[in-house]
C-alpha positions in Angstrom: -21.8 1.1 -9.3 -21.8 -1.7 -11.8 -23.6 -4.5 -13.6 -22.5 -7.8 -12.0 -23.1 -11.4 -13.1 -23.1 -14.0 -10.3 -22.5 -17.6 -11.6 -22.9 -20.4 -9.1 -24.9 -23.6 -8.9 -25.7 -22.8 -5.2 -29.0 -21.0 -5.2 -28.6 -19.8 -1.7 -25.3 -18.2 -2.4 -26.6 -16.5 -5.6 -29.5 -15.1 -3.6 -27.2 -13.8 -0.9 -24.9 -12.2 -3.3 -27.8 -10.6 -5.2 -29.3 -9.2 -2.0 -26.0 -7.8 -0.7 -24.8 -6.3 -4.0 -28.2 -4.8 -4.8 -28.2 -3.1 -1.5 -24.8 -1.6 -2.4 -26.4 -0.1 -5.6 -25.2 -2.6 -8.1 -27.4 -4.2 -10.8 -27.2 -8.0 -10.5 -27.9 -10.9 -12.8 -27.4 -14.6 -11.8 -26.8 -17.8 -13.6 -26.7 -21.4 -12.3 -24.3 -22.8 -14.9 -21.3 -21.9 -17.1 -23.5 -22.3 -20.2 -26.1 -19.9 -18.9 -23.4 -17.4 -18.0 -21.9 -17.5 -21.5 -25.4 -16.8 -23.0 -25.9 -13.8 -20.7 -22.5 -12.4 -21.5 -23.2 -12.8 -25.2 -26.5 -11.0 -24.8 -25.1 -8.1 -22.7 -21.6 -7.8 -21.4 -21.6 -7.0 -17.7 -19.0 -5.0 -15.8 -17.9 -7.9 -13.7 -18.4 -11.7 -13.4 -18.1 -13.6 -10.1 -18.0 -17.3 -10.8 -17.7 -20.6 -9.0 -15.1 -22.9 -10.3 -16.9 -26.2 -9.7 -20.4 -26.5 -11.3 -22.3 -29.3 -13.0 -21.6 -29.5 -16.7 -19.2 -26.8 -17.8 -16.7 -25.9 -15.1 -16.1 -22.3 -14.1 -12.6 -22.3 -15.7 -14.0 -23.6 -19.0 -16.7 -21.0 -18.9 -14.1 -18.3 -18.1 -12.0 -19.3 -21.1 -15.0 -18.7 -23.4 -16.1 -15.5 -21.7 -12.5 -14.2 -21.9 -12.6 -14.9 -25.7 -15.9 -12.9 -26.0 -14.7 -10.0 -23.9 -11.0 -10.0 -22.9 -11.3 -6.8 -20.9 -14.1 -8.2 -18.7 -12.8 -8.8 -15.1 -13.7 -12.2 -13.6 -13.4 -13.2 -10.0 -13.2 -17.0 -9.5 -14.6 -18.5 -6.3 -14.2 -22.0 -4.9 -14.7 -23.9 -1.7 -11.7 -26.0 -2.6 -8.5 -24.1 -2.2 -6.2 -26.2 -4.5 -3.0 -24.7 -5.7 -3.5 -26.0 -9.3 -6.8 -24.4 -9.7 -5.6 -21.1 -8.3 -2.6 -21.1 -10.7 -4.7 -22.1 -13.7 -7.2 -19.3 -12.9 -4.4 -16.8 -12.6 -2.8 -18.0 -15.9 -6.1 -17.6 -17.7 -6.3 -14.0 -16.6 -8.7 -14.1 -13.7 -8.8 -10.8 -11.8 -8.7 -12.7 -8.5 -9.2 -16.1 -6.9 -11.0 -16.3 -3.6 -12.2 -19.0 -1.2 -15.8 -19.5 -0.3 -17.4 -18.2 1.7 -15.6 -14.8 1.4 -15.8 -12.2 4.2 -18.4 -9.6 3.1 -16.1 -6.5 3.6 -13.3 -8.2 1.8 -15.4 -9.3 -1.2 -17.0 -5.8 -1.5 -13.6 -4.2 -1.5 -12.4 -6.7 -4.2 -15.5 -6.0 -6.3 -14.8 -2.3 -6.1 -11.2 -2.9 -7.3 -12.3 -5.2 -10.1 -14.9 -2.7 -11.4 -12.4 0.1 -11.4 -9.9 -2.1 -13.2 -12.5 -3.0 -15.8 -13.4 0.7 -16.3 -9.8 1.5 -16.7 -9.2 -1.2 -19.3 -12.2 -0.1 -21.3 -11.6 3.6 -21.2 -7.9 4.2 -21.1 -6.2 1.3 -23.0 -5.5 2.0 -26.6 -4.8 -1.2 -28.5 -3.6 0.4 -31.7 -0.7 2.8 -31.8 -1.9 6.1 -33.2 1.0 8.6 -33.2 -1.1 11.4 -34.6 -4.0 10.8 -32.2 -4.7 12.9 -29.1 -4.7 9.6 -27.2 -1.2 8.7 -28.3 0.2 9.3 -24.8 -2.3 6.8 -23.3 -1.0 3.5 -21.9 -0.8 1.0 -24.8 -0.7 -2.7 -24.6 -2.7 -5.9 -24.3 -0.1 -8.5 -23.2 -0.5 -10.4 -20.0 2.1 -8.3 -18.1 0.2 -5.2 -19.2 -3.0 -6.7 -18.0 -1.4 -7.1 -14.6 -0.5 -3.4 -14.7 -4.1 -2.5 -15.4 -5.3 -4.7 -12.6 -2.9 -3.1 -10.2 -4.0 0.4 -11.2 -7.6 -0.7 -10.7 -6.8 -2.0 -7.2 -4.9 1.0 -5.9 -6.8 3.8 -7.6 -9.8 3.8 -5.2 -7.6 3.7 -2.1 -5.6 6.4 -0.3 -2.5 4.3 -0.3 1.0 5.7 -1.1 2.1 4.0 -4.3 5.7 3.2 -5.3 6.1 2.8 -9.1 9.3 1.2 -10.1 10.8 0.8 -13.6 13.6 1.9 -15.9 13.7 5.4 -17.4 11.2 5.7 -20.2 9.0 2.8 -19.2 5.9 5.0 -18.5 5.9 5.5 -14.7 4.4 8.9 -15.1 1.6 7.5 -17.3 0.8 4.9 -14.6 0.8 7.7 -12.0 -1.6 9.7 -14.2 -3.9 6.7 -14.7 -4.1 6.1 -11.0 -4.9 9.7 -10.4 -7.5 9.9 -13.2 -9.3 6.8 -11.8 -9.1 7.9 -8.1 -11.5 9.8 -5.9 -9.0 12.7 -6.2 -9.3 13.2 -9.9 -11.1 16.5 -9.5 -8.2 17.8 -7.4 -4.7 18.9 -8.5 -2.1 16.5 -10.0 1.4 17.8 -9.5 4.6 16.3 -10.9 7.9 17.1 -9.1 11.2 16.1 -10.7 13.2 15.4 -7.6 16.6 15.6 -9.4 15.8 18.9 -11.1 15.6 20.9 -7.9 18.8 21.7 -5.9 19.0 19.8 -2.6 19.1 23.0 -0.7 15.8 24.1 -2.1 14.0 20.8 -2.3 12.5 20.8 1.2 11.2 24.4 0.8 9.7 23.4 -2.6 7.9 20.4 -1.1 6.8 21.8 2.3 7.0 25.6 1.8 7.8 28.0 4.6 6.3 30.8 6.7 7.4 34.4 6.4 10.3 35.0 8.7 11.0 31.3 9.2 14.7 32.0 8.3 16.9 34.8 7.1 15.6 35.8 3.6 12.1 34.4 4.1 10.4 37.7 3.4 7.2 36.1 2.1 5.2 33.0 2.9 5.8 30.2 0.3 3.2 27.5 -0.3 4.7 24.1 -0.8 3.7 21.6 -3.4 2.1 19.3 -0.8 -0.2 22.1 0.3 -0.9 23.1 -3.3 -2.0 19.6 -4.0 -4.2 19.3 -1.0 -6.8 16.6 -1.6 -5.1 15.7 -4.9 -2.1 13.7 -6.0 1.7 14.4 -6.0 4.0 12.4 -8.2 7.6 12.4 -7.0 9.5 11.6 -10.1 13.0 10.1 -9.6 12.4 9.9 -5.9 15.2 7.3 -5.6 17.7 10.0 -6.4 16.5 12.3 -3.7 18.9 12.9 -0.8 18.3 10.3 2.0 17.7 13.0 4.5 14.7 14.2 2.5 13.4 10.8 1.6 
C-alpha cells in the first residue's frame, strides 16, 4: 500500500479516487491545483502522484516539471480528458510513469497504480546513484539516465505479475541484475531464485537438468532426479543465454 496524491480541479473525481483508493488500503491526499500539489510534495513526498494535465493556473505538466525537480524518483501518472499526441509525447519526455485518458477503467487504473508504486519502491531502494566499488551494493543496478529510468519502470511493471519475461541485451549489460531485481520485487521473493546457464550444460543433459526424471524412466536412471523447475517451485528461474539453447528445447 502507498501514500498517493491526487491532483485534479474536478472535485467529484478527487472524491471518487479517494474513496476507491482508500478502500484498497492506500493513504490518499488530494489537491485541486498544481501549486497546491507542489506544496504538499515539498511538505511530505508521497509514493505516487496522479495528476490531471489541464487545470486552472499552473498546468499539470508545469507542476510535474517542478515535482520532478523536487523528487526525480517519484512516479507520476498524468491524466487527461483530451487525448492529444503532443501532450502524451511531452508527458513521456518529461518522465511521466504513464499517460492515461479520463475516465480510466477502475481495474486498469488500479493495476497501473500497483505497477507505479512498485517502480517507485524499486527506484528508491535498489538504484545506487554513486559508483562504490568497495561497497556491498556495488553489484546493484547503477544509473539515473532516462533510458535507465525506463528500465526501472519496466521492472516495476512486470515484477508484480506472473508474466514470463524476455530480457534482451549484449553480453555484460546486466541482464542477470535485471532478472534479480524483478525477482526481489516480486511476490516470489521468498521463494528460490535459480540461474541456469543454458550453454554450460551439454545438450544431451539439458532437458534432464531442467525437467528432471523419474527412477527407471530410461536405462541408467537408477534414482529420481529433481529438475530445476521443480526445485524453483513458486520462485523464479533465470535461463541465461536462452537464445543459444537448441531449438528443440526452446
